[in-house]
C-alpha positions in Angstrom: -155.2 57.2 -42.7 -158.1 55.4 -41.0 -158.7 51.7 -41.8 -161.4 49.2 -41.0 -159.6 45.9 -40.3 -160.5 42.3 -39.7 -158.2 40.9 -37.0 -157.8 37.7 -35.0 -156.7 37.3 -31.3 -157.0 35.0 -28.3 -159.3 36.6 -25.7 -159.5 35.7 -22.0 -163.0 35.7 -20.6 -162.8 36.0 -16.8 -164.7 33.4 -14.7 -167.1 35.9 -13.2 -168.5 36.8 -16.7 -168.9 33.2 -18.0 -172.7 33.3 -17.5 -173.2 36.4 -19.7 -173.8 36.5 -23.5 -170.4 35.5 -24.9 -170.0 37.9 -27.9 -171.0 40.8 -25.7 -168.4 39.9 -23.1 -165.7 39.4 -25.7 -166.5 42.8 -27.3 -166.2 44.4 -23.9 -162.8 42.7 -23.2 -161.4 43.6 -26.6 -162.6 47.3 -26.3 -161.0 47.6 -22.8 -157.7 46.0 -23.9 -157.2 47.5 -27.3 -159.0 50.9 -27.7 -156.4 53.7 -27.3 -153.5 51.3 -27.6 -150.8 51.2 -30.3 -149.4 48.2 -32.3 -146.6 49.3 -34.6 -147.7 46.7 -37.2 -151.4 47.5 -37.1 -151.6 51.1 -35.9 -153.5 53.1 -33.2 -156.7 51.3 -32.2 -159.7 53.7 -32.3 -162.5 51.3 -31.8 -163.3 47.6 -31.7 -166.7 47.6 -33.6 -167.8 43.9 -33.8 -167.0 40.3 -32.9 -167.3 38.3 -36.1 -166.5 34.8 -35.0 -165.8 33.0 -31.7 -163.9 29.6 -31.8 -163.9 26.8 -29.2 -162.8 27.8 -25.7 -159.8 26.5 -24.0 -159.3 26.2 -20.2 -155.8 26.7 -18.8 -155.1 24.7 -15.6 -154.8 27.1 -12.6 -156.8 29.8 -14.3 -160.6 29.8 -14.0 -161.0 31.8 -17.2 -161.8 30.5 -20.7 -159.6 31.5 -23.7 -161.3 31.9 -27.1 -159.9 32.4 -30.6 -161.8 35.4 -31.9 -162.1 37.2 -35.3 -163.2 40.8 -34.8 -163.4 44.1 -36.7 -161.7 47.3 -35.6 -161.0 50.8 -36.8 -157.4 51.9 -36.6 -155.4 55.0 -37.5 -152.2 54.1 -39.4 -149.8 57.0 -39.9 -146.8 56.9 -42.2 -143.9 59.3 -42.9 -144.7 62.0 -45.5 -148.4 61.4 -45.3 -150.5 64.5 -45.6 -153.1 64.7 -42.7 -155.5 67.1 -41.3 -155.9 68.0 -37.6 -157.2 70.6 -35.1 -154.9 72.9 -33.2 -155.6 72.2 -29.5 -152.8 74.3 -28.0 -150.2 76.9 -29.0 -146.9 77.6 -27.2 -143.9 79.7 -27.8 -142.2 76.7 -29.5 -145.1 75.5 -31.7 -148.6 74.1 -31.8 -150.1 70.8 -30.6 -152.4 69.3 -33.2 -155.0 66.7 -32.5 -155.1 64.0 -35.2 -158.1 62.3 -33.4 -156.8 59.7 -31.0 -153.3 61.2 -30.7 -151.7 64.6 -30.7 -148.8 65.7 -33.0 -146.3 68.6 -32.7 -146.0 71.4 -35.2 -142.7 73.2 -34.2 -142.4 76.9 -35.1 -139.6 76.1 -37.5 -142.0 73.9 -39.5 -144.8 76.5 -39.8 -143.3 78.9 -42.4 -140.1 80.2 -43.8 -140.9 83.5 -42.0 -139.9 84.4 -38.5 -142.8 83.3 -36.1 -143.9 85.5 -33.1 -145.9 84.0 -30.2 -148.9 86.1 -29.1 -149.5 84.6 -25.7 -152.5 86.8 -24.9 -154.5 85.5 -28.0 -152.8 82.0 -28.1 -151.5 82.6 -31.7 -148.4 82.0 -33.6 -148.0 84.8 -36.1 -145.8 85.0 -39.2 -143.8 88.2 -39.0 -144.0 89.4 -42.7 -147.3 88.0 -44.0 -149.2 88.4 -40.6 -150.7 84.9 -41.2 -151.4 83.2 -37.9 -152.3 79.9 -36.3 -154.7 79.8 -33.3 -156.4 77.2 -31.2 -159.4 75.4 -32.8 -158.1 76.0 -36.3 -158.1 73.1 -38.8 -154.7 72.6 -40.5 -153.3 70.4 -43.3 -149.8 69.2 -42.6 -147.3 66.5 -43.6 -146.0 63.9 -41.1 -142.2 64.3 -40.9 -141.3 62.4 -37.7 -143.0 59.3 -36.4 -142.1 57.5 -33.2 -144.9 55.4 -31.8 -144.5 54.0 -28.3 -146.5 50.8 -27.8 -146.0 50.6 -24.0 -146.8 54.3 -23.3 -148.9 55.7 -26.2 -148.8 59.1 -24.5 -145.1 59.2 -25.0 -145.4 58.8 -28.8 -143.9 61.6 -30.9 -145.3 62.8 -34.1 -143.8 65.8 -35.9 -145.6 67.8 -38.6 -144.6 70.4 -41.2 -146.6 73.0 -43.1 -143.6 74.5 -45.0 -144.7 73.1 -48.4 -147.2 74.2 -51.0 -150.7 73.0 -50.3 -150.2 72.8 -46.6 -151.4 75.3 -43.9 -154.5 76.4 -42.1 -157.8 76.2 -43.9 -157.8 80.0 -44.1 -154.2 80.0 -45.7 -155.2 77.4 -48.3 -158.3 79.5 -49.3 -156.2 82.6 -49.6 -153.6 80.8 -51.7 -156.3 79.4 -54.0 -157.9 82.8 -54.4 -154.5 84.4 -55.2 -153.9 81.7 -57.9 -157.3 82.3 -59.4 -156.8 86.0 -59.5 -153.3 85.5 -61.1 -154.8 83.1 -63.7 -157.6 85.6 -64.4 -155.1 88.4 -64.9 -152.9 86.3 -67.3 -155.9 85.4 -69.4 -157.2 89.0 -69.7 -160.1 88.6 -67.3 -161.7 85.7 -69.1 
């Protein structure tokens, strides 16, 4: 889930930027330091959007920079176990699909796609369910549940997020539409076509 948060931090303004407009410099520094980083308590920083307040500056002996207490606004992605999320398939392999959740990718292992046996069609970059012939390809939107979550603050690229689509209400947009139409037809038949 995405959140807009108000946060506070101490920001170092380097000496060579002290003559510039302070809020603009602080925004640049915060964006450079935080965007794309992970904090296990806060989440994955998407963007620092505004500097709200700047306190008095402090000078540390031996360092020509000035340190400011700053209140700022940021957009973060905070994932939690069992959360249902939507993403875009960016790559398929013989062992599953990589799904972009925006700032970070997750893994949808073949064992978590369906109860059916899954074949990999390398030529068309698709994972195909053997009995139903449903498939997942690159650039498809999917709805899945987060089943494993291991965020790495030091190396965000080493974070591991595992997804599943093996439950009702999960799957590709096409699968969900097929399921809805099947349910509507079933209801219609049960009520005598009314």
